[in-house]
PDB file of N, CA, C and O in Angstrom:
ATOM      1  N   UNK A   1    -167.910  -1.313  19.956  1.00  0.00           N
ATOM      2  CA  UNK A   1    -166.555  -1.219  19.543  1.00  0.00           C
ATOM      3  C   UNK A   1    -166.126  -2.566  18.961  1.00  0.00           C
ATOM      4  O   UNK A   1    -166.451  -3.618  19.511  1.00  0.00           O
ATOM      5  N   UNK A   2    -165.421  -2.529  17.883  1.00  0.00           N
ATOM      6  CA  UNK A   2    -164.812  -3.726  17.300  1.00  0.00           C
ATOM      7  C   UNK A   2    -163.302  -3.569  17.387  1.00  0.00           C
ATOM      8  O   UNK A   2    -162.759  -2.491  17.142  1.00  0.00           O
ATOM      9  N   UNK A   3    -162.640  -4.650  17.735  1.00  0.00           N
ATOM     10  CA  UNK A   3    -161.188  -4.586  17.862  1.00  0.00           C
ATOM     11  C   UNK A   3    -160.567  -5.881  17.379  1.00  0.00           C
ATOM     12  O   UNK A   3    -161.253  -6.887  17.203  1.00  0.00           O
ATOM     13  N   UNK A   4    -159.282  -5.846  17.169  1.00  0.00           N
ATOM     14  CA  UNK A   4    -158.530  -7.059  16.827  1.00  0.00           C
ATOM     15  C   UNK A   4    -157.088  -6.855  17.280  1.00  0.00           C
ATOM     16  O   UNK A   4    -156.668  -5.738  17.583  1.00  0.00           O
ATOM     17  N   UNK A   5    -156.357  -7.929  17.319  1.00  0.00           N
ATOM     18  CA  UNK A   5    -154.952  -7.824  17.715  1.00  0.00           C
ATOM     19  C   UNK A   5    -154.096  -8.543  16.691  1.00  0.00           C
ATOM     20  O   UNK A   5    -154.552  -9.441  15.984  1.00  0.00           O
ATOM     21  N   UNK A   6    -152.848  -8.123  16.634  1.00  0.00           N
ATOM     22  CA  UNK A   6    -151.901  -8.689  15.686  1.00  0.00           C
ATOM     23  C   UNK A   6    -150.515  -8.559  16.287  1.00  0.00           C
ATOM     24  O   UNK A   6    -150.175  -7.521  16.856  1.00  0.00           O
ATOM     25  N   UNK A   7    -149.723  -9.595  16.166  1.00  0.00           N
ATOM     26  CA  UNK A   7    -148.342  -9.522  16.633  1.00  0.00           C
ATOM     27  C   UNK A   7    -147.405  -9.888  15.497  1.00  0.00           C
ATOM     28  O   UNK A   7    -147.819 -10.437  14.476  1.00  0.00           O
ATOM     29  N   UNK A   8    -146.153  -9.577  15.694  1.00  0.00           N
ATOM     30  CA  UNK A   8    -145.156  -9.839  14.668  1.00  0.00           C
ATOM     31  C   UNK A   8    -143.906 -10.421  15.330  1.00  0.00           C
ATOM     32  O   UNK A   8    -143.466  -9.920  16.366  1.00  0.00           O
ATOM     33  N   UNK A   9    -143.341 -11.457  14.751  1.00  0.00           N
ATOM     34  CA  UNK A   9    -142.155 -12.082  15.334  1.00  0.00           C
ATOM     35  C   UNK A   9    -140.906 -11.236  15.139  1.00  0.00           C
ATOM     36  O   UNK A   9    -139.910 -11.433  15.835  1.00  0.00           O
ATOM     37  N   UNK A  10    -140.947 -10.326  14.230  1.00  0.00           N
ATOM     38  CA  UNK A  10    -139.762  -9.512  13.954  1.00  0.00           C
ATOM     39  C   UNK A  10    -138.804 -10.253  13.032  1.00  0.00           C
ATOM     40  O   UNK A  10    -139.175 -11.238  12.395  1.00  0.00           O
ATOM     41  N   UNK A  11    -137.585  -9.773  12.971  1.00  0.00           N
ATOM     42  CA  UNK A  11    -136.603 -10.333  12.031  1.00  0.00           C
ATOM     43  C   UNK A  11    -135.657 -11.341  12.654  1.00  0.00           C
ATOM     44  O   UNK A  11    -134.943 -12.044  11.940  1.00  0.00           O
ATOM     45  N   UNK A  12    -135.642 -11.422  13.985  1.00  0.00           N
ATOM     46  CA  UNK A  12    -134.634 -12.247  14.657  1.00  0.00           C
ATOM     47  C   UNK A  12    -135.190 -13.593  15.103  1.00  0.00           C
ATOM     48  O   UNK A  12    -134.534 -14.619  14.921  1.00  0.00           O
ATOM     49  N   UNK A  13    -136.375 -13.607  15.677  1.00  0.00           N
ATOM     50  CA  UNK A  13    -136.920 -14.821  16.294  1.00  0.00           C
ATOM     51  C   UNK A  13    -137.888 -15.547  15.357  1.00  0.00           C
ATOM     52  O   UNK A  13    -138.507 -14.945  14.480  1.00  0.00           O
ATOM     53  N   UNK A  14    -137.995 -16.844  15.571  1.00  0.00           N
ATOM     54  CA  UNK A  14    -138.931 -17.633  14.766  1.00  0.00           C
ATOM     55  C   UNK A  14    -140.287 -17.756  15.459  1.00  0.00           C
ATOM     56  O   UNK A  14    -141.268 -18.169  14.842  1.00  0.00           O
ATOM     57  N   UNK A  15    -140.340 -17.393  16.751  1.00  0.00           N
ATOM     58  CA  UNK A  15    -141.579 -17.500  17.516  1.00  0.00           C
ATOM     59  C   UNK A  15    -141.805 -16.205  18.289  1.00  0.00           C
ATOM     60  O   UNK A  15    -140.863 -15.628  18.831  1.00  0.00           O
ATOM     61  N   UNK A  16    -143.043 -15.757  18.336  1.00  0.00           N
ATOM     62  CA  UNK A  16    -143.381 -14.559  19.087  1.00  0.00           C
ATOM     63  C   UNK A  16    -143.743 -14.948  20.512  1.00  0.00           C
ATOM     64  O   UNK A  16    -144.644 -15.760  20.719  1.00  0.00           O
ATOM     65  N   UNK A  17    -143.060 -14.387  21.487  1.00  0.00           N
ATOM     66  CA  UNK A  17    -143.309 -14.710  22.881  1.00  0.00           C
ATOM     67  C   UNK A  17    -144.214 -13.685  23.575  1.00  0.00           C
ATOM     68  O   UNK A  17    -144.486 -13.800  24.770  1.00  0.00           O
ATOM     69  N   UNK A  18    -144.673 -12.694  22.828  1.00  0.00           N
ATOM     70  CA  UNK A  18    -145.601 -11.711  23.377  1.00  0.00           C
ATOM     71  C   UNK A  18    -146.974 -12.347  23.547  1.00  0.00           C
ATOM     72  O   UNK A  18    -147.292 -13.347  22.904  1.00  0.00           O
ATOM     73  N   UNK A  19    -147.785 -11.752  24.422  1.00  0.00           N
ATOM     74  CA  UNK A  19    -149.135 -12.252  24.636  1.00  0.00           C
ATOM     75  C   UNK A  19    -150.084 -11.065  24.593  1.00  0.00           C
ATOM     76  O   UNK A  19    -149.847 -10.046  25.242  1.00  0.00           O
ATOM     77  N   UNK A  20    -151.150 -11.200  23.832  1.00  0.00           N
ATOM     78  CA  UNK A  20    -152.138 -10.130  23.695  1.00  0.00           C
ATOM     79  C   UNK A  20    -153.479 -10.638  24.183  1.00  0.00           C
ATOM     80  O   UNK A  20    -153.906 -11.737  23.830  1.00  0.00           O
ATOM     81  N   UNK A  21    -154.146  -9.820  25.006  1.00  0.00           N
ATOM     82  CA  UNK A  21    -155.493 -10.141  25.483  1.00  0.00           C
ATOM     83  C   UNK A  21    -156.389  -8.972  25.108  1.00  0.00           C
ATOM     84  O   UNK A  21    -156.072  -7.816  25.389  1.00  0.00           O
ATOM     85  N   UNK A  22    -157.516  -9.287  24.468  1.00  0.00           N
ATOM     86  CA  UNK A  22    -158.472  -8.263  24.051  1.00  0.00           C
ATOM     87  C   UNK A  22    -159.861  -8.684  24.475  1.00  0.00           C
ATOM     88  O   UNK A  22    -160.303  -9.793  24.172  1.00  0.00           O
ATOM     89  N   UNK A  23    -160.559  -7.789  25.187  1.00  0.00           N
ATOM     90  CA  UNK A  23    -161.950  -8.049  25.541  1.00  0.00           C
ATOM     91  C   UNK A  23    -162.758  -6.782  25.336  1.00  0.00           C
ATOM     92  O   UNK A  23    -162.484  -5.753  25.954  1.00  0.00           O
ATOM     93  N   UNK A  24    -163.738  -6.860  24.483  1.00  0.00           N
ATOM     94  CA  UNK A  24    -164.655  -5.743  24.278  1.00  0.00           C
ATOM     95  C   UNK A  24    -165.775  -5.776  25.308  1.00  0.00           C
ATOM     96  O   UNK A  24    -166.555  -4.829  25.414  1.00  0.00           O
ATOM     97  N   UNK A  25    -165.854  -6.845  26.052  1.00  0.00           N
ATOM     98  CA  UNK A  25    -166.879  -7.010  27.091  1.00  0.00           C
ATOM     99  C   UNK A  25    -166.274  -6.697  28.458  1.00  0.00           C
ATOM    100  O   UNK A  25    -165.053  -6.705  28.613  1.00  0.00           O
ATOM    101  N   UNK A  26    -167.120  -6.423  29.446  1.00  0.00           N
ATOM    102  CA  UNK A  26    -166.599  -6.099  30.782  1.00  0.00           C
ATOM    103  C   UNK A  26    -165.771  -7.228  31.391  1.00  0.00           C
ATOM    104  O   UNK A  26    -166.079  -8.410  31.241  1.00  0.00           O
ATOM    105  N   UNK A  27    -164.723  -6.821  32.075  1.00  0.00           N
ATOM    106  CA  UNK A  27    -163.891  -7.706  32.875  1.00  0.00           C
ATOM    107  C   UNK A  27    -163.882  -7.096  34.274  1.00  0.00           C
ATOM    108  O   UNK A  27    -163.369  -5.995  34.474  1.00  0.00           O
ATOM    109  N   UNK A  28    -164.447  -7.808  35.231  1.00  0.00           N
ATOM    110  CA  UNK A  28    -164.584  -7.218  36.554  1.00  0.00           C
ATOM    111  C   UNK A  28    -165.398  -5.949  36.462  1.00  0.00           C
ATOM    112  O   UNK A  28    -166.496  -5.953  35.905  1.00  0.00           O
ATOM    113  N   UNK A  29    -164.878  -4.870  36.998  1.00  0.00           N
ATOM    114  CA  UNK A  29    -165.576  -3.585  36.956  1.00  0.00           C
ATOM    115  C   UNK A  29    -165.164  -2.734  35.753  1.00  0.00           C
ATOM    116  O   UNK A  29    -165.667  -1.624  35.579  1.00  0.00           O
ATOM    117  N   UNK A  30    -164.264  -3.240  34.932  1.00  0.00           N
ATOM    118  CA  UNK A  30    -163.817  -2.496  33.753  1.00  0.00           C
ATOM    119  C   UNK A  30    -164.753  -2.739  32.578  1.00  0.00           C
ATOM    120  O   UNK A  30    -165.225  -3.861  32.395  1.00  0.00           O
ATOM    121  N   UNK A  31    -165.032  -1.715  31.778  1.00  0.00           N
ATOM    122  CA  UNK A  31    -165.945  -1.886  30.643  1.00  0.00           C
ATOM    123  C   UNK A  31    -165.345  -2.712  29.504  1.00  0.00           C
ATOM    124  O   UNK A  31    -166.079  -3.319  28.723  1.00  0.00           O
ATOM    125  N   UNK A  32    -164.018  -2.737  29.409  1.00  0.00           N
ATOM    126  CA  UNK A  32    -163.293  -3.527  28.410  1.00  0.00           C
ATOM    127  C   UNK A  32    -161.841  -3.599  28.873  1.00  0.00           C
ATOM    128  O   UNK A  32    -161.453  -2.935  29.835  1.00  0.00           O
ATOM    129  N   UNK A  33    -161.055  -4.400  28.188  1.00  0.00           N
ATOM    130  CA  UNK A  33    -159.659  -4.517  28.603  1.00  0.00           C
ATOM    131  C   UNK A  33    -158.794  -4.920  27.418  1.00  0.00           C
ATOM    132  O   UNK A  33    -159.133  -5.825  26.655  1.00  0.00           O
ATOM    133  N   UNK A  34    -157.667  -4.224  27.282  1.00  0.00           N
ATOM    134  CA  UNK A  34    -156.695  -4.498  26.238  1.00  0.00           C
ATOM    135  C   UNK A  34    -155.323  -4.575  26.895  1.00  0.00           C
ATOM    136  O   UNK A  34    -154.881  -3.610  27.518  1.00  0.00           O
ATOM    137  N   UNK A  35    -154.649  -5.707  26.763  1.00  0.00           N
ATOM    138  CA  UNK A  35    -153.358  -5.912  27.431  1.00  0.00           C
ATOM    139  C   UNK A  35    -152.356  -6.481  26.430  1.00  0.00           C
ATOM    140  O   UNK A  35    -152.677  -7.374  25.645  1.00  0.00           O
ATOM    141  N   UNK A  36    -151.144  -5.948  26.475  1.00  0.00           N
ATOM    142  CA  UNK A  36    -150.025  -6.520  25.722  1.00  0.00           C
ATOM    143  C   UNK A  36    -148.928  -6.826  26.732  1.00  0.00           C
ATOM    144  O   UNK A  36    -148.463  -5.931  27.438  1.00  0.00           O
ATOM    145  N   UNK A  37    -148.516  -8.083  26.801  1.00  0.00           N
ATOM    146  CA  UNK A  37    -147.420  -8.487  27.682  1.00  0.00           C
ATOM    147  C   UNK A  37    -146.230  -8.845  26.811  1.00  0.00           C
ATOM    148  O   UNK A  37    -146.292  -9.773  26.005  1.00  0.00           O
ATOM    149  N   UNK A  38    -145.163  -8.111  26.978  1.00  0.00           N
ATOM    150  CA  UNK A  38    -143.956  -8.330  26.189  1.00  0.00           C
ATOM    151  C   UNK A  38    -143.268  -9.605  26.667  1.00  0.00           C
ATOM    152  O   UNK A  38    -142.978  -9.753  27.855  1.00  0.00           O
ATOM    153  N   UNK A  39    -143.010 -10.519  25.745  1.00  0.00           N
ATOM    154  CA  UNK A  39    -142.374 -11.789  26.090  1.00  0.00           C
ATOM    155  C   UNK A  39    -140.924 -11.617  26.486  1.00  0.00           C
ATOM    156  O   UNK A  39    -140.349 -10.539  26.338  1.00  0.00           O
ATOM    157  N   UNK A  40    -140.347 -12.673  26.984  1.00  0.00           N
ATOM    158  CA  UNK A  40    -138.950 -12.662  27.420  1.00  0.00           C
ATOM    159  C   UNK A  40    -138.122 -13.302  26.307  1.00  0.00           C
ATOM    160  O   UNK A  40    -137.608 -14.409  26.464  1.00  0.00           O
ATOM    161  N   UNK A  41    -138.001 -12.614  25.209  1.00  0.00           N
ATOM    162  CA  UNK A  41    -137.359 -13.144  24.022  1.00  0.00           C
ATOM    163  C   UNK A  41    -136.042 -13.844  24.275  1.00  0.00           C
ATOM    164  O   UNK A  41    -135.118 -13.264  24.844  1.00  0.00           O
ATOM    165  N   UNK A  42    -135.960 -15.083  23.853  1.00  0.00           N
ATOM    166  CA  UNK A  42    -134.737 -15.848  23.972  1.00  0.00           C
ATOM    167  C   UNK A  42    -134.570 -16.590  25.285  1.00  0.00           C
ATOM    168  O   UNK A  42    -133.689 -17.441  25.400  1.00  0.00           O
ATOM    169  N   UNK A  43    -135.395 -16.287  26.275  1.00  0.00           N
ATOM    170  CA  UNK A  43    -135.305 -16.982  27.560  1.00  0.00           C
ATOM    171  C   UNK A  43    -136.203 -18.223  27.547  1.00  0.00           C
ATOM    172  O   UNK A  43    -137.178 -18.283  26.798  1.00  0.00           O
ATOM    173  N   UNK A  44    -135.870 -19.201  28.370  1.00  0.00           N
ATOM    174  CA  UNK A  44    -136.702 -20.399  28.473  1.00  0.00           C
ATOM    175  C   UNK A  44    -138.105 -20.024  28.924  1.00  0.00           C
ATOM    176  O   UNK A  44    -138.280 -19.288  29.895  1.00  0.00           O
ATOM    177  N   UNK A  45    -139.098 -20.531  28.215  1.00  0.00           N
ATOM    178  CA  UNK A  45    -140.513 -20.310  28.542  1.00  0.00           C
ATOM    179  C   UNK A  45    -140.899 -18.835  28.554  1.00  0.00           C
ATOM    180  O   UNK A  45    -141.765 -18.433  29.331  1.00  0.00           O
ATOM    181  N   UNK A  46    -140.281 -18.034  27.719  1.00  0.00           N
ATOM    182  CA  UNK A  46    -140.630 -16.614  27.629  1.00  0.00           C
ATOM    183  C   UNK A  46    -142.090 -16.403  27.276  1.00  0.00           C
ATOM    184  O   UNK A  46    -142.730 -15.478  27.778  1.00  0.00           O
ATOM    185  N   UNK A  47    -142.622 -17.267  26.405  1.00  0.00           N
ATOM    186  CA  UNK A  47    -144.043 -17.154  26.028  1.00  0.00           C
ATOM    187  C   UNK A  47    -144.947 -17.487  27.208  1.00  0.00           C
ATOM    188  O   UNK A  47    -146.035 -16.925  27.332  1.00  0.00           O
ATOM    189  N   UNK A  48    -144.514 -18.385  28.064  1.00  0.00           N
ATOM    190  CA  UNK A  48    -145.300 -18.730  29.266  1.00  0.00           C
ATOM    191  C   UNK A  48    -145.288 -17.575  30.260  1.00  0.00           C
ATOM    192  O   UNK A  48    -146.293 -17.316  30.921  1.00  0.00           O
ATOM    193  N   UNK A  49    -144.174 -16.888  30.370  1.00  0.00           N
ATOM    194  CA  UNK A  49    -144.075 -15.745  31.287  1.00  0.00           C
ATOM    195  C   UNK A  49    -145.065 -14.653  30.902  1.00  0.00           C
ATOM    196  O   UNK A  49    -145.736 -14.094  31.770  1.00  0.00           O
ATOM    197  N   UNK A  50    -145.164 -14.343  29.611  1.00  0.00           N
ATOM    198  CA  UNK A  50    -146.077 -13.275  29.187  1.00  0.00           C
ATOM    199  C   UNK A  50    -147.535 -13.695  29.342  1.00  0.00           C
ATOM    200  O   UNK A  50    -148.364 -12.879  29.747  1.00  0.00           O
ATOM    201  N   UNK A  51    -147.867 -14.934  29.033  1.00  0.00           N
ATOM    202  CA  UNK A  51    -149.261 -15.370  29.192  1.00  0.00           C
ATOM    203  C   UNK A  51    -149.627 -15.476  30.671  1.00  0.00           C
ATOM    204  O   UNK A  51    -150.759 -15.172  31.047  1.00  0.00           O
ATOM    205  N   UNK A  52    -148.691 -15.901  31.509  1.00  0.00           N
ATOM    206  CA  UNK A  52    -148.958 -15.994  32.942  1.00  0.00           C
ATOM    207  C   UNK A  52    -149.176 -14.607  33.549  1.00  0.00           C
ATOM    208  O   UNK A  52    -150.032 -14.438  34.417  1.00  0.00           O
ATOM    209  N   UNK A  53    -148.415 -13.629  33.100  1.00  0.00           N
ATOM    210  CA  UNK A  53    -148.593 -12.257  33.582  1.00  0.00           C
ATOM    211  C   UNK A  53    -150.018 -11.774  33.306  1.00  0.00           C
ATOM    212  O   UNK A  53    -150.631 -11.131  34.158  1.00  0.00           O
ATOM    213  N   UNK A  54    -150.541 -12.080  32.128  1.00  0.00           N
ATOM    214  CA  UNK A  54    -151.911 -11.682  31.791  1.00  0.00           C
ATOM    215  C   UNK A  54    -152.915 -12.481  32.614  1.00  0.00           C
ATOM    216  O   UNK A  54    -153.915 -11.919  33.062  1.00  0.00           O
ATOM    217  N   UNK A  55    -152.682 -13.764  32.824  1.00  0.00           N
ATOM    218  CA  UNK A  55    -153.582 -14.584  33.664  1.00  0.00           C
ATOM    219  C   UNK A  55    -153.694 -13.997  35.068  1.00  0.00           C
ATOM    220  O   UNK A  55    -154.793 -13.879  35.609  1.00  0.00           O
ATOM    221  N   UNK A  56    -152.562 -13.630  35.654  1.00  0.00           N
ATOM    222  CA  UNK A  56    -152.555 -13.068  37.013  1.00  0.00           C
ATOM    223  C   UNK A  56    -153.276 -11.718  37.029  1.00  0.00           C
ATOM    224  O   UNK A  56    -154.068 -11.450  37.933  1.00  0.00           O
ATOM    225  N   UNK A  57    -153.010 -10.885  36.053  1.00  0.00           N
ATOM    226  CA  UNK A  57    -153.682  -9.588  35.953  1.00  0.00           C
ATOM    227  C   UNK A  57    -155.196  -9.768  35.865  1.00  0.00           C
ATOM    228  O   UNK A  57    -155.944  -9.103  36.581  1.00  0.00           O
ATOM    229  N   UNK A  58    -155.647 -10.667  34.989  1.00  0.00           N
ATOM    230  CA  UNK A  58    -157.087 -10.910  34.837  1.00  0.00           C
ATOM    231  C   UNK A  58    -157.718 -11.423  36.129  1.00  0.00           C
ATOM    232  O   UNK A  58    -158.803 -10.978  36.504  1.00  0.00           O
ATOM    233  N   UNK A  59    -157.065 -12.335  36.800  1.00  0.00           N
ATOM    234  CA  UNK A  59    -157.593 -12.872  38.058  1.00  0.00           C
ATOM    235  C   UNK A  59    -157.751 -11.762  39.093  1.00  0.00           C
ATOM    236  O   UNK A  59    -158.754 -11.710  39.804  1.00  0.00           O
ATOM    237  N   UNK A  60    -156.767 -10.881  39.175  1.00  0.00           N
ATOM    238  CA  UNK A  60    -156.839  -9.786  40.142  1.00  0.00           C
ATOM    239  C   UNK A  60    -157.913  -8.768  39.781  1.00  0.00           C
ATOM    240  O   UNK A  60    -158.588  -8.248  40.669  1.00  0.00           O
ATOM    241  N   UNK A  61    -158.080  -8.478  38.516  1.00  0.00           N
ATOM    242  CA  UNK A  61    -159.132  -7.549  38.085  1.00  0.00           C
ATOM    243  C   UNK A  61    -160.499  -8.143  38.377  1.00  0.00           C
ATOM    244  O   UNK A  61    -161.389  -7.440  38.855  1.00  0.00           O
ATOM    245  N   UNK A  62    -160.678  -9.418  38.097  1.00  0.00           N
ATOM    246  CA  UNK A  62    -161.977 -10.068  38.315  1.00  0.00           C
ATOM    247  C   UNK A  62    -162.378 -10.101  39.785  1.00  0.00           C
ATOM    248  O   UNK A  62    -163.560  -9.958  40.098  1.00  0.00           O
ATOM    249  N   UNK A  63    -161.426 -10.286  40.689  1.00  0.00           N
ATOM    250  CA  UNK A  63    -161.774 -10.388  42.105  1.00  0.00           C
ATOM    251  C   UNK A  63    -161.751  -9.037  42.827  1.00  0.00           C
ATOM    252  O   UNK A  63    -162.206  -8.939  43.967  1.00  0.00           O
ATOM    253  N   UNK A  64    -161.230  -8.006  42.177  1.00  0.00           N
ATOM    254  CA  UNK A  64    -161.117  -6.693  42.802  1.00  0.00           C
ATOM    255  C   UNK A  64    -162.492  -6.073  43.041  1.00  0.00           C
ATOM    256  O   UNK A  64    -163.392  -6.178  42.207  1.00  0.00           O
ATOM    257  N   UNK A  65    -162.630  -5.437  44.176  1.00  0.00           N
ATOM    258  CA  UNK A  65    -163.855  -4.708  44.491  1.00  0.00           C
ATOM    259  C   UNK A  65    -163.687  -3.215  44.207  1.00  0.00           C
ATOM    260  O   UNK A  65    -164.614  -2.429  44.400  1.00  0.00           O
ATOM    261  N   UNK A  66    -162.508  -2.841  43.752  1.00  0.00           N
ATOM    262  CA  UNK A  66    -162.211  -1.456  43.440  1.00  0.00           C
ATOM    263  C   UNK A  66    -163.123  -0.956  42.330  1.00  0.00           C
ATOM    264  O   UNK A  66    -163.237  -1.593  41.283  1.00  0.00           O
ATOM    265  N   UNK A  67    -163.766   0.170  42.551  1.00  0.00           N
ATOM    266  CA  UNK A  67    -164.682   0.723  41.555  1.00  0.00           C
ATOM    267  C   UNK A  67    -163.951   1.643  40.572  1.00  0.00           C
ATOM    268  O   UNK A  67    -164.407   1.838  39.445  1.00  0.00           O
ATOM    269  N   UNK A  68    -162.828   2.202  40.999  1.00  0.00           N
ATOM    270  CA  UNK A  68    -162.051   3.094  40.147  1.00  0.00           C
ATOM    271  C   UNK A  68    -160.731   2.404  39.832  1.00  0.00           C
ATOM    272  O   UNK A  68    -159.927   2.186  40.738  1.00  0.00           O
ATOM    273  N   UNK A  69    -160.490   2.063  38.597  1.00  0.00           N
ATOM    274  CA  UNK A  69    -159.268   1.324  38.268  1.00  0.00           C
ATOM    275  C   UNK A  69    -157.992   2.151  38.400  1.00  0.00           C
ATOM    276  O   UNK A  69    -156.895   1.592  38.415  1.00  0.00           O
ATOM    277  N   UNK A  70    -158.122   3.481  38.497  1.00  0.00           N
ATOM    278  CA  UNK A  70    -156.965   4.340  38.638  1.00  0.00           C
ATOM    279  C   UNK A  70    -156.958   4.898  40.057  1.00  0.00           C
ATOM    280  O   UNK A  70    -157.825   5.688  40.429  1.00  0.00           O
ATOM    281  N   UNK A  71    -155.961   4.474  40.850  1.00  0.00           N
ATOM    282  CA  UNK A  71    -155.830   4.967  42.223  1.00  0.00           C
ATOM    283  C   UNK A  71    -154.758   6.051  42.266  1.00  0.00           C
ATOM    284  O   UNK A  71    -153.759   5.992  41.550  1.00  0.00           O
ATOM    285  N   UNK A  72    -154.988   7.027  43.113  1.00  0.00           N
ATOM    286  CA  UNK A  72    -153.987   8.090  43.293  1.00  0.00           C
ATOM    287  C   UNK A  72    -153.248   7.879  44.578  1.00  0.00           C
ATOM    288  O   UNK A  72    -152.363   8.663  44.917  1.00  0.00           O
TER     289      UNK A  72
END
């Protein structure tokens, strides 16, 4: 699989605070991972909030022993 990501600042802001993570390779027990974290537009460090959310998600996926990513 080949993939790419693209974001757009829109018409209001000069900086995009969204964060995109793309991995075609396994992450933890997942065969691949695609994440979009919506930034906190206009708030202080909104771009840091979205990137930190992805960092925490990745850390938890990597250390998880769960074999099925979807729990009921």
